[in-house]
N, C-alpha and C positions, 0 to 999 in steps of 0.2 A: 462529646464523642461518647457514642455508645460503649457500656460498659459491661464486661463478663466475668466475673470473679469465678476464682478456681478453689476446690478442696482438693487436697493431695491425700490420697489411699493406702500409699505405698508401707505407712507403719500400722495399718489396720486392715480392710477389706483386700487390698491388692496381696499382701502377703498370706491372707486368710484362702483366697480364693486360689491361690496359686500353690503355696505350701502349706495348706492347711493351719497356718497362723503357729508356725514353728521359729517365727524369726526373735531369738533372745535379745532382749534389752542392751547386750555387751555389743550385738553388730552393728545397731546401728548409732550408740551412744556418741561416737566422734564427729557423726554429722548433723546433729541436732543444731549446733549453735551455728552453724550455715545454714541450713533450713529457716532457723529461724529470722533470716534477713531476706526469703524468696519473696514476702508478700500475697503469701498466700491467703485467701478467705478465711481458710481454716484447713487446720490438719486433722483428719481423723485418726486416731491413736488409742482410744480403748473403747471397750463394749464389745459387741458380736461375741466372737468366741475366743477374745484377749483373756478375760479373766480367766473361764475354765483352763484355758493351755498354760498360763503360767504357773498355775496350782498344779496342775497334772502331768505336764511334761516340762519344762524347763526350769522349774525349781526356782520359782521366783514368784513376790510378793505381788500381785497385781497392784494394790494401792502403792507401794513404794515405788513401783514401776511409772505408775502415771505422777505421783509428787515429783521423780529425778524429771520426768519429760517436761512438767511444768518449771521446775527451777533453771532448766536449759534453754528453753523457749520463752521467755516471758513478753515477747512480742508478739507474740501468734496465737492466737485462736485456737484451743484445743476443741475437739468435737468427737463426742463418743456415738454411740450406739445402743438403744434401748427397746427391750422387748415389750413396752408396757407394765400390765400386771406380772408377766413374766421375768421380768428383769432380765439378767442377763444366765438363767436359769433355763428350766424344762418344765416347768409348771407354775402355776397362781400362785402367787405369795400373799398372805396378809398385807393388808394397807399400811398397818404399823413398820413392817420390814420395807416396804416400796418408800414410803416417806424417808425413811430413815437412810437407805440405799443412796437415793435421788441427793438427799444433804450431804452426803459423806462425798459423792461423787464430785459435785461442786467446791465441797470445801476440798479437795486433794487438785482443786484445779481445772476441772472441764468448765468449760465456757458456754458449748454449745451443745443440746441435747438432743438428737434426733429421735424421735419416739415414734416407734410403730406398735400396732396388733398384728397377728398373722392372719385373722381373721378380717381383720378391719371392723371390728366390734369397737366402736366408740366408748362404750363403757369402760373398756379395759385399757383406756387413756388417760380417763378423768383423774386419778390421784396422782399418779406420776407428773404429768402435765399441769396440776394445779402446785402440787410441790415443789418443781423447779421453778416456777413463776414466782411462787415466795421465797424460793432462794436467791432470785435474780438471774437465773441463767437464761439464756436465749433458746427458746424451745421452736423446733422444728417440728411439726405436725405431720406426719409420714403417711402417705398412699400407698399399701402393698399391693402393685400393680401387676395384673395380670391379664388375661383373657378366656373369657367363656362365656356363656348363652347367660350369665347371670351378670357379668362384669361389664356395666355400659359406661361408657362418655358422660350419660347424666347421671348415675350413681355415682364418680367418682367426683363430678364436680360438686354433690349433694355433702357429700363426706366432706373436702375441702371447706366447704362452709360452715359446716358442724365444727371443724376443728378452729377456723377462725374465731367464733366466738367464743371458744373455749380460750382464748387469749393468746395464741402462737403466734410466734412472730414470721416465721414463713412456711410455706408448703414443701412437701418435698414428695416428687414421685418418686418412689422405687422398682425400680424396674431390674428387679433382682437375677432376672433366669436372662435378662437381653433379649427379648423377645418384641419389645417393643419396635415396630417399625416407624420410619420418617414419618409418613402421613398421621400414623396414628398418634406419635408425639405431638406433630403440629395441630391438630385436632384436640388433644385433651389440654394440651398445654393454653389454648385459644378460649376451651370454654370456662377450666378454671379462672383465667384473668379475668374473663368475661362477669363471675362468679364472686371472687373476693378482691380484696383489694391490698394483696402480701405480696410478697417477693415469691418467687417458685424456684425450687431447687429440683435439678433435673440428676438422678443416678440411674446409671445403666452398667452394661458388661458388655464386652467385646466376645463373650460366647460364640454368637450368630454372624459374625461380620457387619451388623446393622451399626452399632455403636455410633461412628464418627459421624453417620449420616442423619440418625436420628439425634443427637446433638446440634446439628446443623441446623436440622429445621425447628427443633425445640427452642433453641435462640432465636430463630427467625418469628416464631411466635412469641417472644416474650421472655425466655428463660432468664434469669438473673444469673445461678448458681450452677457448676457442672460439676462433676467428681468427677479425677484423674489420677492415674498413677503415673509415676515417673518410667519413661521409658523402657528401661530394662525391665520393669517388671511390669507391663504392660500388655494388654491383648489376652488374646484366648477369653479365660474365664475370668480374668481381671478386667479393670476399666482401659479407656484407651488412654493414649500417652498423652502427658502433660504438654509438654514440649513440640508435640504435632500439631496440637491444636492452639495452640498459643500461637504457633507460627502462622497456623491459617487463619485464626480470627482476627489477628492483626493485620493482614492482608488486606482483609476484609471491612476493615473498618473500626473495629471495635476494638476497645483498651481493656486490660487484665490485670495494670498494676504489677504484673509479675517480672522481678529482675531475669532478665534470659540467661543472664553470666550465670547466677546462681543455682537457678535449676537445672543448668546442664552441669555443674559441680556437683550437685546430689545426684544426679542418674549415674556420673563415674564413680562416684564412693561405690552405688548399689549394684555395679556391673561384675564387681570381684563376687559377691557374695553370691548374686545371680549363676555365676560359672561354677562356684562351689555345691549352689543344689543340685545343678546337671549333672554334676561328675558323681555326687552319693547317691543320686535317685530322686531327693527330696522332692527336687522340682520334675515332674513329670511332661514328657515333651506333650503327652495327649492334651493336658490343659490348658497348653501354649495354640494350641490348633484352632480354626474355626470350625464348629461343627452347627452346620443348617438343622440337623435334627432338631435342635434342641427347642426350633420352632413348635413342634410339636411333644417333646415331652416336657418343656417349661421347667427343664432342670437349672438351677442356679450355681454359681462357679462354685460355693461352698460345697456344695452338697457333690456336684459332679468329683471334686477333685477328692472327699471322702470316699465315694464310691468306690472311684479307684484302687483307691488305700484296703480299703476292706475286702473285697474281690480278689486283690494282691494276696491279701494277708492269707486268705482261703485258697489260693489257687483254683481259685474260679472265675478269672479273667475270661473265659468262654463265653460264660452267663452274661457278660455286660449288655451287650445288645438287646438281649431278649429282657433283661430287667429296666434297660432304659423304655422297651415299649409297654413294660406292666405299670410304668408310672401313671401316663396319662389316664390308663384305666381303674388304677387304685383312686386317684384324683377325682375322678367323675362320680366312683360309688361315694366316696366321701362327701360330696356335696361342692365341690370344683374348688377346694381353699387354695390362697396362695400357697406356691411354695417358697415358703421362707422359714426360718427358723421359729418356732421347733417344728412347724408342720410341713417343713421339707424332709428331717429326719425320719417321722412318724410315717408319710408316705414311701419315701425311700425304704424305711426298713420291711414295710408292709409288702412292697413291690418286692423286695428280695427276698423275702421269706416264701410269698406265694411263688416265685421262681425255683427257688431252693427244695423247698419242702414236695413240688409239683403237682401241687392241690393248690388254688386259690382259697385264701382265708382259712386255710386248714389250721392254722397257729394265727391268732390276731393280739398283736400284743398289747401288753398294760395300759401305753401311754394312746393307743389308738381305740380302744374301749373308755378311757377317760375322755378324751374327746368326742367319742359319739355320746357318753354319758352329758357334755354338756359343759365339763369342766375347763375349756379354755374357750368359751362364750358361741356366739350361734353361726353356724357355717352360712356358705353364703347362699348354697341350695338347700334342700333336703337329703339327708342321707339314704341312700339304698334302702330299703325298709328289711330285707332279707338279711342283712351284713346289722344292721339295727339289731335286729330278734338274735342273732345268732351270738350277738357279743354281749346284749344286755339279758337276754332272757327277757323275764316277765317285770323288770329294774324300769322305772319308767325315768327318763331324763330329768335332768336337774332344770328348773324354771328359775329365770334370775339370774344375776351376777354371782359366780360362783363366789371371788375373793368374799361377798358378805357374809359366807356361811363359815369362813376360817376365823381361828382364834388369834387374837395377838401372838405375836411370837418371838420378836426383840430383847423384849426386858426378861422374859422366861428366859430364854437362850443367855443372857450375860449374866443372869443371877447364880444359873449352874454350872458357869464357866466365868468367875471373877478374874481370872489369871488373863484372861484375854480383854484387848481392848475392844471399843465398837465395830473397829473394820475386820477383826480377827472372826467376832462375832457373826457379822454377816457373811464373809466369805463360809464359814461354817454351815448357814443356814442355808445358802445357795448349794455349796456343793459339802456335805457332810464329812463324807469319807475321804473324799479327795484332801481336802482342808486338812483333815485330820492327821492324814499321812505325811502333808507338807508341813503342819507343825511339827512334827514329830523325827522330821528328817530333815528341816531347812538345813542344818549346818553341813550336811552330807551332799556335796554336790554331784555324787554319783548315783543318789538314791533318787531317781525317779520314775514314776508308776509306769513308765512304759517307754520305750525306745524314741529317741527326739529323731524320729527319722518318718517316711511317708507312712508307715505302717501306724494304725493307731489303737492296734490290739497288743495283747499280751500272749494271746494264745501260741506255743512251740510246737504243740501237740497233735499229733494227729485226729480229726474230727472223726468218731466212728459213728456216730447216728444223725439223722437230719435234725434232729432237736437240739444236738448243738452245736450244729450249723448257724441254725437261727438264731442261738444264743451268744454267739459268738461274730457273727459276720458283720455287726456294727459297732464299733465302740463307742457311737453315740448312744444306741439302746442302752447298753449297759449303764453308762452314765446316767441316762435317764431314769433308770431303776434303781441306780445307786442313790439317787438325790430322792426318791420316793421316800426311802427308809428312815 
C-alpha cells in the first residue's frame, strides 16, 4: 500500500502564520501526551519565530519549552526550522555559534532539522548541515520555493542534487507563500525525483486556495511527506487540514499511519483556544481567508499576519493594498529573493517604508543595505544598479561567504557572562536586548516586552513624523536592528 506521512504544524508554523506565534506552552501542554499517540511522521514545534517570541512576548525560555515538549512526547519525532547561517535570528552568525546552537537543539530534543537559506545559497547551509549530521539528527535540506524569471525547475533540481551530496536525509520543497500550482508541484517533484534518490517533503500554505490540489498532484508525482495543521488551525495563511487530507488520501488508497480518533481529539482540544483568539482579536479573520492576490505578491503567511498587525498598530490599514502592491516591485529591485525569513521581513519593511514615506527608497533600511552589501549571500539575480549605488555609495559588495569574515563569538560571550549556561549564552547572542530583558524579568510574568496580542509593537504615542512611522512600522525591523547591536 502506498504511504504518505504527515508533519503536524499547529505547535509552530500554523500558529506562527495565523496568530504570529503567540501560543504559550501552557495552552498546549495538556494535549501533548495525546498528540504523542497520533503517529505523525513528526511534529514541528520549534524554530522559525518560536525562539524569539518565547523570549519577547511569552516570558518563556525557548530551551525549556523544547525540553518539556520532548519529555511529554517521547514517541514522536520533534522537528524544527533553521535558517542556515542565520539560525533563528536575522543576520549571519559565526560558525562556532552555528555549531553550538545546532548541537544544543539536538541535545534538548530535536530529531529533525529542516535547514534552508533565504537565498538558496548553498554555502549558507554547509556548517549547520555538517554539525547536525555529526550530532545524529535527521537533516531535511530545504529549497525555498518561489517563482521568477531566474527560478527554474532545472535550477531547483540542481540545488536538490547539491543537498543530496551534502548528506541530507530528505529534500523539502518549502512553498512559504502558497503560490505553487498543482502542475508546478507535479513537474518540480518529478524533476527532483529523477535527480535525487531521497524522500521528498512538500510544504505549502492555503493562502491562495491551491494547497489541497498542490498536495494531491505532488503526491501523485512521488511526495513522501506533507505538512498539515489540525483543522481548527488550518486554512488561510496556515497549512491545509490534517484530518481532511488524511480522509481524502485514505479513500485514494494511501496509508498514513495516523490514528484518526487521536487527531480528532487534538482538533477538539485546540478549538476552544482558536475561539478565544478570535474573540480577543489575536486571530484576525483576514488571515483565515483565501487571497488569490498572493499569487502576484508572493507574501508568505507569517509575513502577511505580521503586516496586518503592524499596519493596525499604526492606524494605517488603509495602506494595506498599496503595501502589497509594492512588495513584488521591491522584490524585483532586490534580485528576486524568495520571501522567506529574513528576506520577507526586509522586503516587507522596505515596501511599507516606500508607501508610508511617499517616495520609493527615500529610506533604505539597515538590513536591506546589509543584504545589498552581500552579508546574506548571493542574490538570485542582480540587484538594481541605481538602488545599489544609493545604498552603498562607492562601497564594494562583499566577495565570498560573509560568515568567513566573522570572528568566533560563543566562548567570548560565555567568558563575559560566566553566570549563564550555554543555552543562555546562545539566547543572548541571537537576541541580546530581548534575552537580557527576559533574564532580568523572567520571574515576573507581567513583564513581557510587548502586549501578547496581535500587535507586535510597543508604540502607544502618536507618530508625528514620517521618519518615526518608518522606524515603528514593523517590530521585525526593530528586533533586527536590536540584534545588530
